[in-house]
N, C-alpha and C positions, 0 to 999 in steps of 0.2 A: 341212792336207789329209792326209786321209784316204789311204792306197794299201794295196786290199782284199792281206789273206793268198791266197797261191793252194793254200793247207792246207785252209783255209776260204769253197772255190769261192766261190758269190758274194757269201758276208757280207767286209762290213766291220765292225772295231772299229772304238766310235765314243765310245762313255765304260764305265765300269769302272760298276761295282754302288753301289757307297763316292759313282759321282757325284751319284744318285739314290738319296739314302729316300724310305722310304714316305712316300707324297701327298703327295709333290714333284712337278715337271713341268722338266725339262731343255730350252736349248736346243741345236742341235749343227751343224755344218753336214757335206758328205757333195760334196763337190764344191761345185757352184752350188744343192745344193738347203738349205734349212735345213728340219729337221724338229722336234720335239717327242718328246721321253721322256717317259713316263709312268711312276709308279712307283704302283700304284695295289691297297697290301695287298697288294706285296711281287708281284704281276703284272707287268713291265713289258709298255709299250705301242710303237709309233713309229709317227707319220703324220703326215701335214708341218705344218709353222710354222704357218700361217694359218690366218684363218678362213672360207670358201669366201663368205658373206654379204659380210664387206666386206671382208677383209687383211691381218686384227687378228692380230699373235700368238698364236697356243693359247698358249702355255709362260705366257705371262702368265697365262690364264685360273684357273678350281675345279675339281678332280676328287669331281666326286660320284656317287657307285653305278653305276662305270664308268666314267660319260658326264666328258667336256668341259665345259666352259662357257666360252665366250666371254666377257672380262667387258667386252667394248665399249657388245655389244646383247644381248647374255645369250642368245644363241644356241650349240647342245649340242650332243652331236656320242654314237654310241658309240666308247668307243676300241679296240674290240676290229675294229669293221667298219668304221668312220668314217661312220657314219647317221648322217644328219643328226635328230634327237628334237625341236631344237625351232622352231621359227620366232625370228630372218626367216630366217635358213639354211635351204635346201632342198635341193642338194648336194652332193653326201658330198662329207668328205675323205677324202685319201687315205692309207692304211695302208700299210707296212712288215711281213713280216715279222721278228719278233723271235728270237735266243738271247743265251741267260745261257751262259754257260763260259767254268768257274774265275773265276768273277767278269768277265767282262768280256762289256759288252751290246752284241753286233755285232748289223744287220741289212743285209738284201739290200734293192738300191737297182737293179731293173729300169735296163738302159742303153739 
């Protein structure tokens, strides 16, 4: 489990940029929350690592045009907002604020 750095406020280091090369996904755990990190052409996104349609890990999905596609049934979500953009999903996926500092990826998890 990662321990929050008091100097970073409510942000927790979850990985380094080297762990998530461009156009790849990485599943990490923060406490009991599974988070998917996505690097879409150098932009890092973080969202809950489960499809809201059938709870399949989004980290097994595919990145395309700012969206993540669940490989199980093809549901798609905007990575920046979590908004569901393709059926069968209708509920958004939870997103997390991301900071990249000195090669470290930090995310904010609300208590």
